[in-house]
N, CA and C atoms of all chains as a GROMACS GRO file, in nm:
protein
  582
    1MET      N    1  11.641  12.293  10.091
    1MET     CA    2  11.543  12.239  10.109
    1MET      C    3  11.376  12.235  10.092
    2LEU      N    4  11.353  12.354  10.144
    2LEU     CA    5  11.247  12.461  10.119
    2LEU      C    6  11.219  12.405   9.934
    3TYR      N    7  11.282  12.450   9.870
    3TYR     CA    8  11.302  12.465   9.730
    3TYR      C    9  11.268  12.318   9.640
    4VAL      N   10  11.334  12.246   9.706
    4VAL     CA   11  11.339  12.080   9.665
    4VAL      C   12  11.225  12.060   9.715
    5GLY      N   13  11.144  12.084   9.823
    5GLY     CA   14  11.020  12.051   9.880
    5GLY      C   15  10.901  12.060   9.803
    6LEU      N   16  10.940  12.217   9.733
    6LEU     CA   17  10.833  12.267   9.619
    6LEU      C   18  10.818  12.210   9.504
    7GLY      N   19  10.972  12.181   9.456
    7GLY     CA   20  10.947  12.090   9.344
    7GLY      C   21  10.915  11.937   9.371
    8LEU      N   22  10.883  11.867   9.438
    8LEU     CA   23  10.855  11.724   9.473
    8LEU      C   24  10.724  11.783   9.486
    9ILE      N   25  10.654  11.897   9.540
    9ILE     CA   26  10.503  11.866   9.578
    9ILE      C   27  10.416  11.979   9.414
   10THR      N   28  10.497  12.054   9.369
   10THR     CA   29  10.454  12.115   9.248
   10THR      C   30  10.460  11.986   9.100
   11GLY      N   31  10.565  11.915   9.145
   11GLY     CA   32  10.646  11.794   9.051
   11GLY      C   33  10.481  11.706   9.030
   12MET      N   34  10.452  11.662   9.156
   12MET     CA   35  10.323  11.585   9.233
   12MET      C   36  10.230  11.636   9.161
   13LEU      N   37  10.165  11.756   9.158
   13LEU     CA   38  10.056  11.821   9.134
   13LEU      C   39  10.059  11.817   8.994
   14TRP      N   40  10.156  11.819   8.907
   14TRP     CA   41  10.167  11.819   8.775
   14TRP      C   42  10.198  11.670   8.722
   15ALA      N   43  10.238  11.606   8.769
   15ALA     CA   44  10.200  11.408   8.752
   15ALA      C   45  10.088  11.372   8.744
   16ARG      N   46  10.013  11.430   8.834
   16ARG     CA   47   9.847  11.349   8.832
   16ARG      C   48   9.748  11.416   8.726
   17PRO      N   49   9.770  11.531   8.628
   17PRO     CA   50   9.690  11.491   8.521
   17PRO      C   51   9.734  11.465   8.436
   18VAL      N   52   9.852  11.478   8.447
   18VAL     CA   53   9.944  11.414   8.238
   18VAL      C   54   9.949  11.288   8.275
   19TRP      N   55  10.033  11.242   8.384
   19TRP     CA   56  10.058  11.064   8.418
   19TRP      C   57   9.929  10.955   8.476
   20GLY      N   58   9.845  11.091   8.530
   20GLY     CA   59   9.786  10.987   8.588
   20GLY      C   60   9.771  10.908   8.774
   21ILE      N   61   9.851  10.961   8.760
   21ILE     CA   62   9.930  10.894   8.934
   21ILE      C   63   9.982  11.037   8.984
   22TRP      N   64  10.017  11.027   9.102
   22TRP     CA   65  10.101  11.156   9.210
   22TRP      C   66  10.246  11.078   9.205
   23TRP      N   67  10.278  10.991   9.225
   23TRP     CA   68  10.394  10.942   9.188
   23TRP      C   69  10.448  10.820   9.193
   24THR      N   70  10.556  10.782   9.102
   24THR     CA   71  10.645  10.645   9.093
   24THR      C   72  10.780  10.637   9.119
   25TRP      N   73  10.856  10.510   9.181
   25TRP     CA   74  10.949  10.508   9.172
   25TRP      C   75  11.040  10.531   9.098
   26ASP      N   76  11.076  10.592   8.994
   26ASP     CA   77  11.128  10.648   8.860
   26ASP      C   78  11.302  10.679   8.973
   27GLU      N   79  11.373  10.672   8.859
   27GLU     CA   80  11.539  10.689   8.915
   27GLU      C   81  11.512  10.856   8.929
   28ARG      N   82  11.454  10.931   8.851
   28ARG     CA   83  11.470  11.072   8.854
   28ARG      C   84  11.382  11.103   8.996
   29LEU      N   85  11.244  11.085   9.013
   29LEU     CA   86  11.150  11.077   9.112
   29LEU      C   87  11.240  11.081   9.248
   30THR      N   88  11.307  10.950   9.274
   30THR     CA   89  11.384  10.890   9.403
   30THR      C   90  11.503  10.939   9.406
   31SER      N   91  11.599  10.998   9.354
   31SER     CA   92  11.656  11.043   9.365
   31SER      C   93  11.658  11.193   9.418
   32PHE      N   94  11.571  11.219   9.352
   32PHE     CA   95  11.505  11.388   9.374
   32PHE      C   96  11.490  11.338   9.544
   33LEU      N   97  11.375  11.284   9.532
   33LEU     CA   98  11.352  11.263   9.651
   33LEU      C   99  11.441  11.257   9.775
   34LEU      N  100  11.557  11.166   9.747
   34LEU     CA  101  11.667  11.124   9.854
   34LEU      C  102  11.727  11.279   9.852
   35LEU      N  103  11.752  11.364   9.789
   35LEU     CA  104  11.814  11.470   9.797
   35LEU      C  105  11.771  11.572   9.906
   36PHE      N  106  11.582  11.554   9.910
   36PHE     CA  107  11.489  11.626  10.006
   36PHE      C  108  11.526  11.572  10.134
   37LEU      N  109  11.548  11.415  10.164
   37LEU     CA  110  11.594  11.384  10.290
   37LEU      C  111  11.764  11.401  10.317
   38LEU      N  112  11.785  11.400  10.239
   38LEU     CA  113  11.964  11.460  10.256
   38LEU      C  114  11.963  11.561  10.338
   39TYR      N  115  11.872  11.661  10.237
   39TYR     CA  116  11.882  11.818  10.326
   39TYR      C  117  11.807  11.822  10.458
   40VAL      N  118  11.674  11.744  10.488
   40VAL     CA  119  11.632  11.775  10.598
   40VAL      C  120  11.746  11.702  10.658
   41SER      N  121  11.765  11.601  10.662
   41SER     CA  122  11.834  11.512  10.764
   41SER      C  123  11.984  11.625  10.812
   42TYR      N  124  12.055  11.687  10.724
   42TYR     CA  125  12.174  11.783  10.743
   42TYR      C  126  12.060  11.904  10.799
   43LEU      N  127  11.984  11.958  10.809
   43LEU     CA  128  11.936  12.065  10.923
   43LEU      C  129  11.920  12.002  11.038
   44LEU      N  130  11.856  11.863  11.027
   44LEU     CA  131  11.806  11.828  11.138
   44LEU      C  132  11.956  11.833  11.224
   45VAL      N  133  12.025  11.774  11.163
   45VAL     CA  134  12.150  11.728  11.275
   45VAL      C  135  12.222  11.888  11.235
   46ARG      N  136  12.211  11.987  11.199
   46ARG     CA  137  12.293  12.115  11.221
   46ARG      C  138  12.185  12.167  11.350
   47GLN      N  139  12.098  12.105  11.411
   47GLN     CA  140  11.977  12.197  11.556
   47GLN      C  141  12.131  12.131  11.631
   48PHE      N  142  12.163  12.028  11.628
   48PHE     CA  143  12.302  11.985  11.796
   48PHE      C  144  12.391  12.087  11.744
   49SER      N  145  12.482  12.142  11.854
   49SER     CA  146  12.603  12.207  11.805
   49SER      C  147  12.676  12.113  11.862
   50SER      N  148  12.723  11.988  11.868
   50SER     CA  149  12.832  11.923  11.893
   50SER      C  150  12.935  11.933  11.796
   51ASN      N  151  13.055  11.909  11.824
   51ASN     CA  152  13.149  11.879  11.722
   51ASN      C  153  13.140  11.736  11.609
   52GLN      N  154  13.083  11.678  11.679
   52GLN     CA  155  13.052  11.512  11.628
   52GLN      C  156  12.934  11.578  11.483
   53SER      N  157  12.876  11.663  11.582
   53SER     CA  158  12.698  11.682  11.447
   53SER      C  159  12.749  11.792  11.343
   54ALA      N  160  12.861  11.870  11.359
   54ALA     CA  161  12.929  11.937  11.262
   54ALA      C  162  12.960  11.841  11.140
   55ILE      N  163  12.994  11.769  11.198
   55ILE     CA  164  13.103  11.656  11.090
   55ILE      C  165  13.029  11.555  11.025
   56ILE      N  166  12.914  11.507  11.097
   56ILE     CA  167  12.787  11.459  11.005
   56ILE      C  168  12.707  11.506  10.937
   57ALA      N  169  12.710  11.646  10.998
   57ALA     CA  170  12.598  11.732  10.886
   57ALA      C  171  12.700  11.769  10.755
   58ALA      N  172  12.858  11.817  10.775
   58ALA     CA  173  12.957  11.811  10.662
   58ALA      C  174  12.892  11.678  10.598
   59VAL      N  175  12.924  11.527  10.629
   59VAL     CA  176  12.904  11.424  10.553
   59VAL      C  177  12.790  11.450  10.461
   60LEU      N  178  12.646  11.442  10.541
   60LEU     CA  179  12.565  11.456  10.441
   60LEU      C  180  12.516  11.576  10.324
   61SER      N  181  12.612  11.679  10.369
   61SER     CA  182  12.625  11.747  10.262
   61SER      C  183  12.642  11.726  10.137
   62VAL      N  184  12.812  11.636  10.173
   62VAL     CA  185  12.874  11.582  10.036
   62VAL      C  186  12.770  11.509   9.963
   63PHE      N  187  12.724  11.418  10.033
   63PHE     CA  188  12.618  11.305   9.981
   63PHE      C  189  12.497  11.404   9.936
   64ALA      N  190  12.476  11.540   9.933
   64ALA     CA  191  12.370  11.599   9.861
   64ALA      C  192  12.463  11.643   9.749
   65GLY      N  193  12.573  11.657   9.733
   65GLY     CA  194  12.602  11.719   9.633
   65GLY      C  195  12.677  11.608   9.582
   66ILE      N  196  12.669  11.543   9.610
   66ILE     CA  197  12.677  11.430   9.460
   66ILE      C  198  12.536  11.377   9.410
   67ASP      N  199  12.469  11.369   9.513
   67ASP     CA  200  12.315  11.348   9.459
   67ASP      C  201  12.228  11.439   9.342
   68VAL      N  202  12.352  11.612   9.350
   68VAL     CA  203  12.235  11.719   9.234
   68VAL      C  204  12.297  11.636   9.113
   69PRO      N  205  12.379  11.622   9.079
   69PRO     CA  206  12.413  11.562   8.925
   69PRO      C  207  12.344  11.478   8.920
   70ILE      N  208  12.340  11.361   8.996
   70ILE     CA  209  12.276  11.243   8.941
   70ILE      C  210  12.148  11.234   8.913
   71VAL      N  211  12.083  11.346   9.009
   71VAL     CA  212  11.945  11.422   9.001
   71VAL      C  213  11.922  11.474   8.830
   72PHE      N  214  12.037  11.539   8.764
   72PHE     CA  215  12.002  11.609   8.671
   72PHE      C  216  12.056  11.502   8.562
   73MET      N  217  12.082  11.422   8.558
   73MET     CA  218  12.140  11.330   8.468
   73MET      C  219  12.050  11.208   8.446
   74SER      N  220  12.010  11.172   8.561
   74SER     CA  221  11.910  11.042   8.602
   74SER      C  222  11.837  11.021   8.428
   75ILE      N  223  11.740  11.122   8.419
   75ILE     CA  224  11.646  11.125   8.276
   75ILE      C  225  11.739  11.104   8.141
   76ARG      N  226  11.901  11.118   8.159
   76ARG     CA  227  11.961  11.080   8.070
   76ARG      C  228  12.017  10.961   8.037
   77TRP      N  229  12.061  10.884   8.134
   77TRP     CA  230  12.144  10.778   8.184
   77TRP      C  231  12.042  10.640   8.222
   78TRP      N  232  11.906  10.651   8.212
   78TRP     CA  233  11.782  10.577   8.283
   78TRP      C  234  11.642  10.585   8.200
   79ARG      N  235  11.609  10.512   8.143
   79ARG     CA  236  11.484  10.505   8.115
   79ARG      C  237  11.392  10.547   8.192
   80THR      N  238  11.299  10.680   8.203
   80THR     CA  239  11.244  10.679   8.352
   80THR      C  240  11.115  10.730   8.301
   81GLN      N  241  10.973  10.717   8.390
   81GLN     CA  242  10.873  10.785   8.396
   81GLN      C  243  10.866  10.925   8.357
   82HIS      N  244  10.993  11.000   8.397
   82HIS     CA  245  10.993  11.148   8.404
   82HIS      C  246  11.054  11.151   8.228
   83PRO      N  247  10.990  11.296   8.156
   83PRO     CA  248  11.028  11.295   7.996
   83PRO      C  249  11.171  11.322   8.001
   84PRO      N  250  11.200  11.273   7.839
   84PRO     CA  251  11.355  11.351   7.840
   84PRO      C  252  11.394  11.415   7.889
   85PRO      N  253  11.511  11.518   7.843
   85PRO     CA  254  11.505  11.657   7.855
   85PRO      C  255  11.437  11.752   7.738
   86VAL      N  256  11.355  11.837   7.739
   86VAL     CA  257  11.303  11.878   7.667
   86VAL      C  258  11.379  11.990   7.598
   87LEU      N  259  11.520  12.097   7.679
   87LEU     CA  260  11.569  12.154   7.614
   87LEU      C  261  11.684  12.107   7.572
   88THR      N  262  11.729  12.040   7.644
   88THR     CA  263  11.852  12.017   7.527
   88THR      C  264  11.859  11.880   7.433
   89GLY      N  265  11.744  11.783   7.464
   89GLY     CA  266  11.781  11.681   7.452
   89GLY      C  267  11.690  11.616   7.303
   90ASP      N  268  11.611  11.525   7.233
   90ASP     CA  269  11.576  11.504   7.210
   90ASP      C  270  11.417  11.575   7.153
   91GLY      N  271  11.351  11.624   7.258
   91GLY     CA  272  11.262  11.642   7.303
   91GLY      C  273  11.253  11.831   7.220
   92SER      N  274  11.145  11.900   7.206
   92SER     CA  275  11.123  12.033   7.148
   92SER      C  276  11.018  12.093   7.234
   93LEU      N  277  11.071  12.204   7.276
   93LEU     CA  278  10.997  12.314   7.336
   93LEU      C  279  10.952  12.392   7.263
   94ASP      N  280  10.784  12.419   7.231
   94ASP     CA  281  10.709  12.492   7.148
   94ASP      C  282  10.795  12.657   7.147
   95ARG      N  283  10.774  12.734   6.988
   95ARG     CA  284  10.878  12.850   7.037
   95ARG      C  285  10.801  12.946   7.100
   96THR      N  286  10.678  12.935   7.123
   96THR     CA  287  10.575  13.042   7.182
   96THR      C  288  10.616  13.015   7.338
   97MET      N  289  10.648  12.932   7.364
   97MET     CA  290  10.704  12.900   7.561
   97MET      C  291  10.831  12.926   7.591
   98TRP      N  292  10.917  12.930   7.492
   98TRP     CA  293  11.062  13.025   7.483
   98TRP      C  294  11.070  13.150   7.555
   99PRO      N  295  10.963  13.246   7.566
   99PRO     CA  296  10.981  13.388   7.640
   99PRO      C  297  10.935  13.336   7.767
  100ALA      N  298  10.859  13.317   7.791
  100ALA     CA  299  10.780  13.278   7.997
  100ALA      C  300  10.847  13.166   8.020
  101LEU      N  301  10.917  13.120   7.959
  101LEU     CA  302  11.069  12.981   8.055
  101LEU      C  303  11.195  13.120   8.054
  102LEU      N  304  11.225  13.150   7.997
  102LEU     CA  305  11.336  13.276   7.993
  102LEU      C  306  11.290  13.362   8.138
  103LEU      N  307  11.187  13.422   8.113
  103LEU     CA  308  11.153  13.541   8.188
  103LEU      C  309  11.114  13.469   8.318
  104ASN      N  310  11.100  13.337   8.358
  104ASN     CA  311  11.100  13.269   8.508
  104ASN      C  312  11.175  13.236   8.533
  105MET      N  313  11.271  13.202   8.424
  105MET     CA  314  11.419  13.135   8.501
  105MET      C  315  11.469  13.286   8.551
  106ALA      N  316  11.465  13.355   8.446
  106ALA     CA  317  11.566  13.485   8.514
  106ALA      C  318  11.457  13.572   8.641
  107ALA      N  319  11.347  13.536   8.652
  107ALA     CA  320  11.269  13.563   8.761
  107ALA      C  321  11.339  13.503   8.895
  108TRP      N  322  11.361  13.352   8.829
  108TRP     CA  323  11.396  13.281   8.952
  108TRP      C  324  11.553  13.274   9.006
  109PHE      N  325  11.617  13.317   8.920
  109PHE     CA  326  11.717  13.330   8.927
  109PHE      C  327  11.782  13.465   9.053
  110LEU      N  328  11.726  13.574   8.988
  110LEU     CA  329  11.740  13.670   9.058
  110LEU      C  330  11.702  13.659   9.195
  111TRP      N  331  11.558  13.600   9.214
  111TRP     CA  332  11.478  13.554   9.364
  111TRP      C  333  11.567  13.463   9.444
  112GLY      N  334  11.647  13.418   9.392
  112GLY     CA  335  11.743  13.307   9.444
  112GLY      C  336  11.870  13.380   9.480
  113CYS      N  337  11.913  13.485   9.410
  113CYS     CA  338  12.035  13.562   9.426
  113CYS      C  339  12.008  13.688   9.575
  114SER      N  340  11.891  13.709   9.524
  114SER     CA  341  11.815  13.804   9.647
  114SER      C  342  11.836  13.741   9.824
  115LEU      N  343  11.781  13.596   9.815
  115LEU     CA  344  11.783  13.507   9.963
  115LEU      C  345  11.915  13.531   9.985
  116VAL      N  346  11.942  13.444   9.909
  116VAL     CA  347  12.117  13.409   9.928
  116VAL      C  348  12.208  13.533   9.984
  117TRP      N  349  12.168  13.665   9.901
  117TRP     CA  350  12.216  13.749  10.005
  117TRP      C  351  12.207  13.816  10.115
  118ALA      N  352  11.993  13.810  10.104
  118ALA     CA  353  11.983  13.862  10.211
  118ALA      C  354  12.013  13.735  10.378
  119ARG      N  355  12.028  13.614  10.324
  119ARG     CA  356  12.049  13.522  10.428
  119ARG      C  357  12.184  13.524  10.515
  120TYR      N  358  12.272  13.562  10.324
  120TYR     CA  359  12.438  13.621  10.391
  120TYR      C  360  12.449  13.760  10.469
  121ALA      N  361  12.376  13.845  10.451
  121ALA     CA  362  12.398  13.970  10.482
  121ALA      C  363  12.378  13.956  10.696
  122ILE      N  364  12.213  13.880  10.696
  122ILE     CA  365  12.171  13.829  10.838
  122ILE      C  366  12.274  13.784  10.917
  123ALA      N  367  12.341  13.635  10.864
  123ALA     CA  368  12.440  13.557  10.916
  123ALA      C  369  12.552  13.629  10.920
  124VAL      N  370  12.641  13.746  10.865
  124VAL     CA  371  12.739  13.812  10.928
  124VAL      C  372  12.733  13.887  11.021
  125ARG      N  373  12.575  13.967  10.994
  125ARG     CA  374  12.572  14.054  11.125
  125ARG      C  375  12.563  13.975  11.253
  126GLU      N  376  12.465  13.868  11.234
  126GLU     CA  377  12.434  13.784  11.350
  126GLU      C  378  12.609  13.724  11.420
  127GLN      N  379  12.711  13.716  11.376
  127GLN     CA  380  12.834  13.665  11.394
  127GLN      C  381  12.877  13.790  11.472
  128GLN      N  382  12.910  13.948  11.428
  128GLN     CA  383  12.929  14.017  11.468
  128GLN      C  384  12.881  14.056  11.617
  129VAL      N  385  12.697  14.075  11.622
  129VAL     CA  386  12.697  14.066  11.739
  129VAL      C  387  12.736  13.950  11.835
  130GLU      N  388  12.733  13.865  11.810
  130GLU     CA  389  12.846  13.775  11.919
  130GLU      C  390  12.957  13.787  11.933
  131GLU      N  391  13.026  13.842  11.812
  131GLU     CA  392  13.183  13.837  11.885
  131GLU      C  393  13.180  14.005  12.009
  132SER      N  394  13.060  14.081  11.945
  132SER     CA  395  13.079  14.192  12.056
  132SER      C  396  13.032  14.123  12.180
  133VAL      N  397  12.929  14.018  12.184
  133VAL     CA  398  12.890  13.996  12.313
  133VAL      C  399  13.015  13.904  12.405
  134ALA      N  400  13.051  13.847  12.326
  134ALA     CA  401  13.176  13.768  12.365
  134ALA      C  402  13.269  13.848  12.408
  135LEU      N  403  13.326  13.967  12.352
  135LEU     CA  404  13.439  14.071  12.353
  135LEU      C  405  13.424  14.149  12.505
  136ASN      N  406  13.260  14.180  12.518
  136ASN     CA  407  13.159  14.243  12.642
  136ASN      C  408  13.185  14.191  12.786
  137VAL      N  409  13.209  13.995  12.775
  137VAL     CA  410  13.235  13.908  12.865
  137VAL      C  411  13.364  13.922  12.934
  138VAL      N  412  13.434  13.880  12.777
  138VAL     CA  413  13.606  13.935  12.814
  138VAL      C  414  13.641  14.063  12.926
  139GLU      N  415  13.581  14.161  12.898
  139GLU     CA  416  13.593  14.250  12.938
  139GLU      C  417  13.611  14.275  13.055
  140ALA      N  418  13.464  14.239  13.099
  140ALA     CA  419  13.370  14.237  13.230
  140ALA      C  420  13.409  14.121  13.320
  141MET      N  421  10.066  11.955   7.688
  141MET     CA  422   9.976  11.922   7.691
  141MET      C  423   9.865  12.046   7.733
  142GLU      N  424   9.750  12.057   7.658
  142GLU     CA  425   9.667  12.174   7.685
  142GLU      C  426   9.607  12.220   7.783
  143PRO      N  427   9.662  12.306   7.872
  143PRO     CA  428   9.532  12.330   8.011
  143PRO      C  429   9.407  12.291   8.017
  144THR      N  430   9.357  12.265   8.034
  144THR     CA  431   9.232  12.208   8.068
  144THR      C  432   9.161  12.253   8.186
  145LEU      N  433   9.029  12.254   8.229
  145LEU     CA  434   8.968  12.284   8.358
  145LEU      C  435   9.001  12.215   8.432
  146ASN      N  436   8.992  12.076   8.432
  146ASN     CA  437   9.079  11.938   8.505
  146ASN      C  438   9.162  11.991   8.603
  147ASN      N  439   9.350  12.046   8.477
  147ASN     CA  440   9.457  12.040   8.519
  147ASN      C  441   9.468  12.182   8.578
  148MET      N  442   9.393  12.270   8.561
  148MET     CA  443   9.386  12.396   8.578
  148MET      C  444   9.373  12.421   8.717
  149HIS      N  445   9.322  12.335   8.819
  149HIS     CA  446   9.324  12.307   8.925
  149HIS      C  447   9.436  12.280   8.988
  150PHE      N  448   9.508  12.182   8.948
  150PHE     CA  449   9.642  12.145   8.959
  150PHE      C  450   9.753  12.253   8.979
  151LEU      N  451   9.728  12.349   8.874
  151LEU     CA  452   9.817  12.435   8.825
  151LEU      C  453   9.747  12.553   8.902
  152SER      N  454   9.660  12.580   8.956
  152SER     CA  455   9.652  12.708   9.059
  152SER      C  456   9.671  12.623   9.189
  153ALA      N  457   9.690  12.521   9.264
  153ALA     CA  458   9.690  12.497   9.398
  153ALA      C  459   9.887  12.478   9.402
  154ALA      N  460   9.937  12.503   9.258
  154ALA     CA  461  10.099  12.494   9.274
  154ALA      C  462  10.144  12.596   9.256
  155TYR      N  463  10.093  12.714   9.227
  155TYR     CA  464  10.107  12.869   9.185
  155TYR      C  465  10.096  12.897   9.365
  156LEU      N  466   9.950  12.871   9.428
  156LEU     CA  467   9.951  12.891   9.582
  156LEU      C  468  10.044  12.868   9.700
  157ILE      N  469  10.087  12.706   9.668
  157ILE     CA  470  10.169  12.637   9.762
  157ILE      C  471  10.325  12.694   9.716
  158VAL      N  472  10.352  12.721   9.617
  158VAL     CA  473  10.506  12.815   9.589
  158VAL      C  474  10.468  12.968   9.656
  159ALA      N  475  10.358  13.025   9.601
  159ALA     CA  476  10.322  13.170   9.688
  159ALA      C  477  10.338  13.175   9.839
  160ILE      N  478  10.249  13.098   9.889
  160ILE     CA  479  10.281  13.053  10.043
  160ILE      C  480  10.379  13.022  10.081
  161ALA      N  481  10.478  12.915  10.044
  161ALA     CA  482  10.631  12.899  10.054
  161ALA      C  483  10.696  13.025  10.062
  162ASN      N  484  10.713  13.112   9.973
  162ASN     CA  485  10.802  13.204   9.900
  162ASN      C  486  10.745  13.307  10.032
  163ILE      N  487  10.641  13.334  10.056
  163ILE     CA  488  10.620  13.455  10.141
  163ILE      C  489  10.659  13.415  10.318
  164GLY      N  490  10.608  13.258  10.279
  164GLY     CA  491  10.656  13.215  10.490
  164GLY      C  492  10.822  13.229  10.512
  165PHE      N  493  10.899  13.206  10.375
  165PHE     CA  494  11.030  13.203  10.379
  165PHE      C  495  11.075  13.380  10.391
  166VAL      N  496  11.002  13.439  10.318
  166VAL     CA  497  11.084  13.561  10.355
  166VAL      C  498  11.010  13.640  10.478
  167LEU      N  499  10.903  13.584  10.523
  167LEU     CA  500  10.878  13.607  10.734
  167LEU      C  501  10.955  13.525  10.795
  168ARG      N  502  11.014  13.454  10.783
  168ARG     CA  503  11.104  13.388  10.847
  168ARG      C  504  11.245  13.472  10.850
  169LEU      N  505  11.284  13.514  10.761
  169LEU     CA  506  11.408  13.636  10.756
  169LEU      C  507  11.384  13.685  10.783
  170MET      N  508  11.277  13.790  10.788
  170MET     CA  509  11.208  13.935  10.847
  170MET      C  510  11.243  13.881  10.998
  171LYS      N  511  11.188  13.773  11.070
  171LYS     CA  512  11.200  13.745  11.184
  171LYS      C  513  11.341  13.757  11.244
  172ARG      N  514  11.451  13.712  11.175
  172ARG     CA  515  11.586  13.613  11.247
  172ARG      C  516  11.604  13.812  11.226
  173TRP      N  517  11.606  13.868  11.117
  173TRP     CA  518  11.672  14.007  11.090
  173TRP      C  519  11.626  14.110  11.175
  174ASN      N  520  11.477  14.120  11.253
  174ASN     CA  521  11.438  14.194  11.342
  174ASN      C  522  11.481  14.135  11.505
  175ALA      N  523  11.508  14.009  11.530
  175ALA     CA  524  11.585  13.938  11.656
  175ALA      C  525  11.723  14.021  11.667
  176PHE      N  526  11.794  13.978  11.547
  176PHE     CA  527  11.940  13.999  11.527
  176PHE      C  528  11.928  14.174  11.594
  177ARG      N  529  11.832  14.251  11.508
  177ARG     CA  530  11.838  14.445  11.533
  177ARG      C  531  11.786  14.455  11.684
  178ALA      N  532  11.727  14.342  11.729
  178ALA     CA  533  11.686  14.370  11.850
  178ALA      C  534  11.788  14.343  12.002
  179LYS      N  535  11.886  14.282  11.960
  179LYS     CA  536  11.998  14.204  12.000
  179LYS      C  537  12.096  14.350  11.991
  180GLU      N  538  12.120  14.429  11.881
  180GLU     CA  539  12.236  14.499  11.853
  180GLU      C  540  12.177  14.637  11.884
  181ASN      N  541  12.067  14.665  11.949
  181ASN     CA  542  11.959  14.792  11.985
  181ASN      C  543  12.012  14.764  12.183
  182HIS      N  544  12.023  14.643  12.207
  182HIS     CA  545  12.044  14.573  12.340
  182HIS      C  546  12.202  14.637  12.353
  183LEU      N  547  12.264  14.558  12.287
  183LEU     CA  548  12.427  14.572  12.349
  183LEU      C  549  12.435  14.743  12.305
  184ALA      N  550  12.364  14.800  12.192
  184ALA     CA  551  12.436  14.935  12.193
  184ALA      C  552  12.428  15.026  12.341
  185VAL      N  553  12.267  14.998  12.383
  185VAL     CA  554  12.230  15.046  12.497
  185VAL      C  555  12.318  15.046  12.584
  186LYS      N  556  12.372  14.952  12.609
  186LYS     CA  557  12.466  14.822  12.753
  186LYS      C  558  12.590  14.912  12.716
  187SER      N  559  12.651  14.946  12.623
  187SER     CA  560  12.772  15.024  12.609
  187SER      C  561  12.746  15.168  12.611
  188LYS      N  562  12.650  15.182  12.589
  188LYS     CA  563  12.638  15.343  12.628
  188LYS      C  564  12.633  15.353  12.776
  189ASN      N  565  12.560  15.333  12.821
  189ASN     CA  566  12.533  15.319  12.960
  189ASN      C  567  12.668  15.279  13.053
  190LYS      N  568  12.770  15.231  12.979
  190LYS     CA  569  12.861  15.158  13.002
  190LYS      C  570  12.965  15.322  13.022
  191ALA      N  571  12.964  15.347  12.918
  191ALA     CA  572  13.046  15.481  12.927
  191ALA      C  573  12.979  15.607  12.963
  192LEU      N  574  12.882  15.620  13.011
  192LEU     CA  575  12.833  15.712  13.084
  192LEU      C  576  12.875  15.666  13.205
  193LEU      N  577  12.874  15.573  13.258
  193LEU     CA  578  12.921  15.511  13.404
  193LEU      C  579  13.073  15.555  13.416
  194HIS      N  580  13.125  15.534  13.324
  194HIS     CA  581  13.293  15.592  13.375
  194HIS      C  582  13.337  15.735  13.357
   0.00000   0.00000   0.00000
């Protein structure tokens, strides 16, 4: 949710000087906003711990999963305000930009892996602590 | 698009927002990690006291 939100904000900051507008309701931007709202809803629903909210959260995450390829393909399927693919489509990236792009992609990939690892490690240890708390209660 | 003084403001704002968000996220993870460590230490002390009593 954080990084989709960042994509929306920085995208708007890019659009203002390039397009002259902050926002337009084209397919790419709208599907991306929908993805953000789905993640927000998912996290809000996850705050509640009833069985039913877990099912609703799971359904929302499935919808978010379906929306991801739609966001990716939207600029191929429809003519949008957003530019067509620069790397794989008709557009061409200036040769001097490639090292910067690849370096950025590698850095973001490593950063993403580190965050997922840290988040996973914390969740596993939290579960272990909860388990031992539950065992203590049973023993008592 | 060539960078101009006008759109450099937008670029700087984007860098700043991304940096603040990342730092905030890491701080949140650290807070969660510290909370879990405190709980773990508390449990360790509790079980040590229990062992001493027995």
